[in-house]
N, C-alpha and C positions, 0 to 999 in steps of 0.2 A: 263787254267784249267777248266775242265767240272765238274759240281757238280750236282748230281742226288738228287733233293729235295724229290723225292718219296722214296728214299732209305737212309734215315737218313743223307742226305747231303754227301754221299760218293763221293769222288773226284777222277777223272781220269785225269792225266796229258796228255797234247797233245804233246807227244814225241814218237819217233819211237819204243822204247821198249814196248809200249803198243799197237802196231798195231796188230789187230786181223784178219780181213778179208779185202781183197782188190780185189774183183771181179768186180762188177759194181760201187762200191763206196768204200771209205776208212773208216773202223770202228776201234774203239779202245776198248780194254778190259783190266780190272784190277781186279784180284780176282773174276772173273766171272761176273763183272758188265760191260755191253756193252754200248758204245756210238756209234751210227751208223750214217753214211753219214755225216762225219765231214768236208769234203774238201771245200765246198762252204763258210762256215763261216770262216774257217781258212784262206782261200784265201782272204776274205774281210779284215780280221785283218791285214794281211801282206800288202795288197794294201793300207790300210789306215795308216800304220805305227804303228799299235798297237801291242805291244809284252807283255803286262801285263794286263790280263783280267780274270775274273771268269764268266763262262757261266752257268747259272742255267737252268735246264730242268727237267720236271717231267715225262719223258718217255725215252725209249732207243734210239729214233731216232730224229735227228734234222729235223725240217720241211723243205720240199723241196721248199715251197713258189712258186715262178714262175719259178724255175729251174735255176736261175742265182744267182749271189752274190749281185745284186742291192738292194733287200729288206734288206739284212744285212747291206749294206752300209748306207741305209736310217736310220736304227735303231741306228747304231753307231753315225751317224751325229746328230740324235735327242738327244741321250744321252749325247753327248759331250765328248771331249777328254781332258785329263789332262796330262800336261808335268811334269814328275817327276824330282827330283833333281839329281838322280843318272844317270850317262851317260849310253847311250844305249850300250849294248854289241852285237857285230856282230860276225858272223862266216865267217872269210876270207878264201877263197879257196886258197891253196898254190900251188897245182900242179894238173894236169888233172887226171880225173878218168872217164873211159868209160865202158859201158856195152852193149853187143849185144846179142840178141836172135832171130835168123833168120833174118827177115827184120825189127825187132824192134831195136831201138837204143836210148841210152841216155848218155850224157856226161856232166860233170861239169868241168869248167875251171877257172883259175884265172881271176879276173877282179876287177876294182876299184869300180864298182857299181853293182847293181843287174839287169841283163838283161836275157831275155828268148827268145828262138826261138823254134817253134814247127812246124812240118810237119805232115800232115795226107794224107791218100789216101783211099777213099771209092769208090767202083764201083756204083756210083749214079750220075745221070746227074747234080744235083745241087751241088755236092761236088767234086768228083774227087780228084785231087792233090791240096792241099792248104797249104800255109806256112805263118806264121805270126811271127813277131819279135817285142818285146817291151822292153823298158828300164823303170824300175819302178821308175820314178821321175816326179815331177811337175804335179801330178794329172793324169798321163797317165793311171794308172790302172782304175780309176773311169770312165774316158772317153772311153777307148778302150777295156776294158776287163770285168768289173763288169756286164754289162747288157747282156752278151752273155749267152744263155740258153743251157741246156743240150738237147740232141736230141735222138730220137729212130726211129726204122723202124717198120711200121705198120705190115709188113709181119712176124716180129719176135715176135710180142706181145704175141701170145698164147703160144709159146714155153717158153718164159721167165716167163709167169704166172705159167706155169706148174712146173717151177723150184723154185717157191716161190718168184720170183723177181717182181719188178715194180708194186706191188699191189696198190700203191697209185698214179700211173701214170695217167695223164689226159691231155687233150688238153690245160689246163690252166697252167701246170707246166713243159711242155717240147715241143720241136719242133717235130711234128709228120710227118715223111717222108713216102709218098706213093711210089709206084714204079717209078714214073716219076715227082714227085713234092712235095710240102708241103701241108699238109692237113689243117694246121691252121696258115697260114702266116698272115701278111708279116714278113720277116726276119728283125731283128734289124740291121744287117750288112750283106753285100753280102757274107762275109766269116765268118759268126757267128759260124760255126761248129768248125773251128780250133781255134778261139778265146776262145771258151769254153774249149777246151783242154788245152790252156794256163792257164785258170782260175783254172782248176783241178790240173795242175802241181804245180802252186804256192801254192795251198792249201796243197797238199801232202808234198811239201818241207818245209812247216811250221813246220813239225815234226822234223826238225833239232833242234827246240827249240829256234832258233834265226833267224833273217833275215840274209841272206847270202850276201856276197860281192863276186860276181863271175858271170860267164856267163854259162847258162844252155841251151843245145841244145838237142832236143828230136825229134824222128821220129817214129810215131806210137807206142809210148812206153806203155802207160797205167798205171793204179794205181799200179800194182804189181812192175813194174820197177821203178816208181817214188819213192816208199817207200824203195825198195831194195837198191837203190843207197845212200839213206840217211843212212841206217844201215851200209853199207860198208865203207862209208867215215868216219863216227863217230868211227868205229872200229879201224882205223889207224890214229893216231894223226899227221902223216906226211902230210896228205892231207888238213888239215884245222886247223886254230887256232882262238881262241877267242880274239877279240880286242875291245877296246872302242874308240869311235870317237866323236868329237864335232859335233853336228847336223848342226850347221851353216856352218862348213867347208865342210861337205858332200853335202849340198845343193848348195854350190858355186863352186863345182868342174867343170872344163871346160869340154866340150864335148869330147875332145881327150882322156879323161880318161875312156870313155865308152868301154866296151868289144865289140869286132868286130866279127861278124859271120865268120865262116870258116877260 
């Protein structure tokens, strides 16, 4: 739940029915009240196992910080987590759902845990084709996903500014790519670019309203497809069901229960 303290504590739920804009970030809106750039914080919540939180802010946009989810992880860790008495409710994927738009693809499949696979392809010497897969357990999100920063191309900067975008972008909050390299290295991972796309995807899928049990595969999908598949799955109850599970049982599941790519 997002709470605008500058607007009489007006609350906007982090669910797909409130999705407003999904161009270069995912924004929520309720009764004209906007919450912009939500995906990094929502991703951090899912990665840390948080599904009940109130986020107070006094502006329409969450801060970009360093362009990753790591500062939010640090804040959550500093504040501390509280395990509640009520069992956690998951959204278990029951049958596959796939979407394609040209060379873009996203699919959600049944699985006993939450795992994600993402592929990207950029015509840049440092990126090209990259793919990364992660299963969100045993701290994998914090180690492998949270520090990955957003990135942008220097040659596109002016055009995006003319569109009213990236006004707060700087060398401190994103990876800046020149024609043949990185303007503000070093990278935190050799494949930091695709890892950040995984980070974004996890944040957008938080709009299910619950952590999912399933396998998600995406290829050059983007925010619009991430949020669209949430809407479409929730529209048909045959694709997923809500279940409660004992947390100790989830943590002790053997590796063969993990979703397998392809």
